[in-house]
C-alpha positions in Angstrom: 84.3 135.1 89.2 85.3 131.7 87.4 86.9 129.1 89.8 89.6 131.3 91.2 90.2 131.0 95.0 90.8 133.5 97.8 94.0 132.8 99.6 96.2 134.1 102.4 99.5 135.7 102.1 100.7 134.5 105.5 99.5 131.0 104.8 101.5 131.0 101.7 104.8 132.2 103.3 104.5 129.7 106.1 102.6 127.0 104.4 103.5 123.2 103.4 105.7 124.7 100.5 107.2 127.7 102.2 108.7 130.3 99.9 111.5 132.8 100.3 111.0 136.1 99.0 112.6 139.6 99.1 110.3 141.0 101.8 108.5 139.3 104.8 106.8 142.1 106.3 103.2 141.6 104.9 100.9 144.4 105.3 97.4 143.4 106.3 95.7 145.9 103.7 97.6 147.3 100.7 96.4 147.7 97.4 95.0 146.0 94.2 97.1 143.6 92.2 96.6 142.8 88.3 98.1 139.1 88.0 98.5 137.5 84.5 99.6 134.2 83.2 100.6 134.8 79.5 100.9 131.8 77.5 101.2 130.8 73.9 97.5 129.8 73.5 95.6 131.8 76.0 96.4 134.7 78.7 94.5 134.5 82.0 94.0 137.9 83.8 92.9 138.3 87.3 92.4 141.2 89.8 92.8 140.8 93.5 92.3 143.0 96.5 94.7 142.7 99.4 92.3 142.7 102.4 93.3 141.7 105.8 96.3 139.7 104.6 94.0 137.7 102.1 94.3 137.9 98.2 90.4 138.5 97.4 89.4 137.9 93.8 87.7 140.7 92.1 87.5 139.7 88.5 89.1 137.1 86.1 88.9 136.6 82.5 90.7 134.5 79.8 91.9 135.9 76.3 93.2 134.1 73.2 96.9 135.5 73.2 97.5 135.7 69.7 94.3 137.6 68.9 95.8 140.6 70.4 98.6 142.8 69.4 99.9 143.7 72.8 99.5 143.0 76.5 98.5 146.7 76.9 95.5 146.2 74.5 94.4 143.2 76.5 94.6 145.1 79.8 92.5 148.0 78.2 89.9 145.5 77.4 90.0 143.8 81.0 90.3 146.8 83.3 87.2 149.0 82.8 86.4 152.3 84.5 84.3 150.7 87.2 87.0 148.7 88.4 89.4 149.9 91.4 92.6 151.4 90.5 95.5 148.9 90.2 98.5 149.4 92.7 100.6 146.5 91.4 101.1 144.3 88.5 102.8 140.8 87.9 102.9 138.9 84.6 104.1 135.4 84.3 105.1 135.0 80.9 106.2 132.0 78.7 109.6 133.1 77.5 113.1 134.1 79.0 112.7 137.5 81.0 115.9 139.5 80.5 116.2 142.8 82.4 112.4 143.3 82.6 111.7 142.4 79.1 110.5 139.1 77.2 109.8 138.1 73.7 107.2 135.4 73.8 108.4 131.9 72.8 105.1 130.8 71.3 103.3 134.3 70.8 104.4 137.2 68.5 104.9 140.1 70.7 107.2 141.4 73.3 106.4 142.8 76.8 108.4 145.4 78.6 107.8 146.1 82.3 109.0 149.8 81.9 106.6 150.6 79.2 103.6 149.0 81.2 104.6 151.0 84.1 104.8 154.1 82.0 101.7 153.7 79.9 99.5 152.7 82.9 101.1 154.9 85.5 101.9 152.0 87.9 105.1 152.0 89.9 105.1 148.4 90.9 105.3 146.1 87.8 107.0 142.7 88.0 107.6 140.5 84.9 108.7 136.8 85.7 108.8 133.5 83.8 105.6 131.8 83.8 107.3 128.7 85.3 108.5 130.8 88.2 105.1 132.1 88.7 103.9 128.3 88.7 106.4 127.5 91.4 105.2 130.5 93.6 101.7 129.3 93.0 102.4 125.9 94.5 102.0 127.1 98.0 98.6 128.4 97.3 97.3 125.0 96.4 95.7 122.3 98.7 96.1 118.7 98.6 93.2 118.2 96.2 95.2 120.2 93.6 97.7 117.4 93.3 97.6 114.0 91.9 100.5 111.8 93.0 102.1 109.9 89.8 105.0 108.4 91.7 105.6 108.1 95.3 108.8 108.9 97.1 110.3 109.2 100.6 109.6 113.1 101.0 113.2 114.1 101.9 113.7 117.9 102.2 115.6 119.1 99.1 115.4 121.0 95.9 112.4 120.7 93.9 111.6 121.2 90.0 108.6 121.8 87.8 108.2 120.7 84.3 104.8 121.7 82.3 104.0 120.4 78.9 101.4 122.5 77.2 101.6 124.8 74.0 105.5 124.6 74.7 107.4 122.9 77.5 108.3 124.9 80.7 110.8 124.1 83.3 111.8 125.6 86.4 113.8 124.9 89.6 113.3 125.5 93.6 116.4 125.7 95.5 116.0 124.6 99.0 118.0 126.6 101.6 117.0 124.5 104.6 113.8 126.2 105.5 112.3 127.8 102.4 112.2 127.5 98.6 113.7 129.8 96.2 112.0 129.6 92.7 114.1 130.2 89.6 113.3 130.2 86.1 115.2 128.0 83.4 114.7 127.2 79.5 115.4 123.5 79.8 112.7 122.6 77.6 114.6 123.9 74.7 117.6 121.5 75.3 118.4 118.7 72.9 115.9 115.7 72.7 117.9 112.4 73.8 116.9 109.2 72.3 117.1 105.9 74.2 116.3 103.3 71.6 115.9 102.7 67.8 112.4 104.1 67.6 113.6 107.2 69.5 116.4 107.6 67.0 113.9 107.5 64.1 111.8 110.0 65.7 114.9 112.2 66.1 115.9 111.9 62.4 112.3 112.5 61.3 112.0 115.7 63.4 115.7 116.9 62.3 114.6 116.8 58.8 111.9 119.4 59.6 113.4 121.6 62.4 117.1 120.8 62.3 117.4 121.4 66.2 115.1 119.1 68.1 114.3 120.1 71.6 112.2 118.3 74.2 109.7 121.0 73.6 109.1 119.8 70.1 107.8 116.4 71.6 106.6 117.3 75.0 103.9 119.7 73.9 100.5 119.9 72.4 101.9 120.3 68.9 104.3 117.6 69.6 101.7 115.0 70.4 100.2 115.7 66.9 103.5 115.4 65.2 104.4 112.2 67.0 101.1 110.7 66.0 101.6 111.7 62.4 105.0 110.0 62.4 103.8 106.9 64.2 100.7 106.5 61.9 103.1 106.9 58.7 105.5 104.0 60.1 102.9 101.8 61.2 101.3 101.4 57.7 97.7 101.5 59.5 95.3 103.8 57.6 93.6 106.5 59.9 90.0 105.6 60.4 87.5 108.1 58.8 85.7 108.7 62.0 89.0 109.8 63.7 89.8 112.0 60.6 86.4 113.5 60.9 86.8 114.3 64.7 90.2 115.8 64.2 89.1 118.1 61.5 86.4 119.6 63.7 88.5 119.9 67.1 91.9 120.1 68.8 93.8 117.4 67.2 96.2 116.6 70.1 93.3 116.4 72.4 91.3 114.1 70.2 94.4 111.8 69.9 94.9 111.5 73.7 91.1 111.2 74.2 91.0 108.3 71.6 94.0 106.8 73.2 92.4 106.7 76.7 89.3 105.0 75.3 91.5 102.4 73.6 90.0 103.0 70.3 92.9 103.3 68.0 96.1 101.3 68.3 98.3 104.5 67.0 96.7 106.8 69.3 97.5 104.5 72.2 101.2 104.2 71.1 101.4 108.0 70.7 100.2 108.6 74.2 102.5 105.9 75.5 105.6 107.4 73.8 104.5 111.0 75.1 104.5 109.6 78.7 107.6 107.9 78.2 109.3 110.8 77.0 107.9 112.9 80.0 109.3 110.3 82.4 112.9 110.5 80.7 113.1 114.3 80.7 111.5 114.5 84.2 114.1 112.1 85.5 116.9 114.1 83.9 115.6 117.3 85.7 115.5 115.5 88.8 118.9 114.4 88.6 120.2 117.8 87.5 118.6 119.7 90.3 118.9 116.8 92.9 115.2 117.2 93.4 114.5 115.1 96.6 111.9 117.5 97.3 109.9 116.4 94.3 109.2 116.9 90.6 105.9 118.7 90.0 104.2 118.4 86.6 102.1 121.3 85.4 100.8 122.6 82.2 97.4 121.9 80.5 97.9 118.4 79.1 98.4 116.1 82.1 95.5 117.1 84.2 93.2 116.0 81.1 94.8 112.7 80.7 96.0 111.6 84.2 93.3 108.8 84.2 94.7 107.3 81.2 98.5 107.4 82.1 99.9 104.0 82.4 101.9 104.3 85.7 104.2 101.5 85.0 105.3 103.3 81.6 106.2 106.4 83.6 107.9 104.5 86.6 110.0 102.5 84.4 111.2 105.3 82.4 111.6 107.6 85.4 113.7 105.1 87.4 116.1 104.4 84.6 119.5 105.8 85.4 121.7 103.0 86.5 123.8 103.7 89.5 121.5 106.7 90.2 118.2 104.6 90.4 118.2 104.6 94.2 117.9 108.4 94.2 115.4 108.4 91.6 113.2 106.0 93.8 113.2 108.5 96.5 111.8 111.3 94.4 108.0 112.0 94.4 106.2 113.1 91.2 103.1 115.0 91.4 100.7 116.4 88.9 99.3 119.9 89.4 95.7 119.8 88.8 94.7 123.5 89.3 95.1 125.3 85.9 95.3 128.6 87.8 98.5 128.0 89.6 100.5 130.2 87.5 97.9 133.0 88.0 97.9 132.5 91.8 101.7 132.7 91.8 101.8 135.9 89.8 99.2 137.5 92.1 101.3 136.3 95.1 104.6 137.7 93.6 102.8 141.0 92.6 101.5 141.4 96.3 105.0 140.8 97.9 106.7 143.0 95.3 104.2 145.8 96.2 104.9 145.5 99.9 108.6 146.3 99.2 107.8 149.2 96.8 
């Protein structure tokens, strides 16, 4: 097994981040769950045994999403004859789930829960948005799985998630006074909102290429690369040969942020600062829309890798910038999720709870 943890179902339901669910009567021993976190770049699969109220990991594997023609093809590779029979499945998928179906936002195939149920002969199949899965997974985490980016007053209330990665995911968590109710949204595809002259130039540049400029165009791995190209162009500073060589051999966005953290190139440094500024702005807007006094959680694959290079003042000054509502934004804590398996754990939890009610 690769890093994935055993966790307790009762602890999730009654823990520091208590979650409401369709069923609260948890069986102490019922079945095997296949959990999946299906993203635009990779898909993580894991098999869990429900044992004495705990979710015990049996197997885990990661697949490059776009190299497979379907989720079923991936499962056939993952679940071999020597593995126990699957009783329930839950997929957290990057895309809007409508009536048990989803067409991937950043990958080229569709997923249908009824087809999966029929083909695999499994009655309990749940399909949820990957950000909803992330929300459910929060309660399985420990204190070491979070890094506080901005402190707050910890007033009970709604919470929200924002996750830059291959794309930009967002979700909410409605607080009913005792439990959180996670729900998906597609806020990452809302319009980018510029604040200054540079932002307007960025908007105009992206509009020429894409027409519609969403936050996802900027707050994502591909967005980092495109921001860098634009900032390099307007700076008039030639790209160093050593940097060109590195980017030709690896992930350009990761190399740009890594170079910025080392302070080795001024355009890379500016690119990271602009990215963090935009993240702060959109996180702040999300906090206001959801009145998220319970906190903003930042997930995705980018932030954990650059957390040591984030200029906290850049984030803070752009998060608390809403005029008359600054006092509210001051109250809201912002935490980075460091555990990359959060969505997978959330899918496992959701699948286990759905199986209880089956």
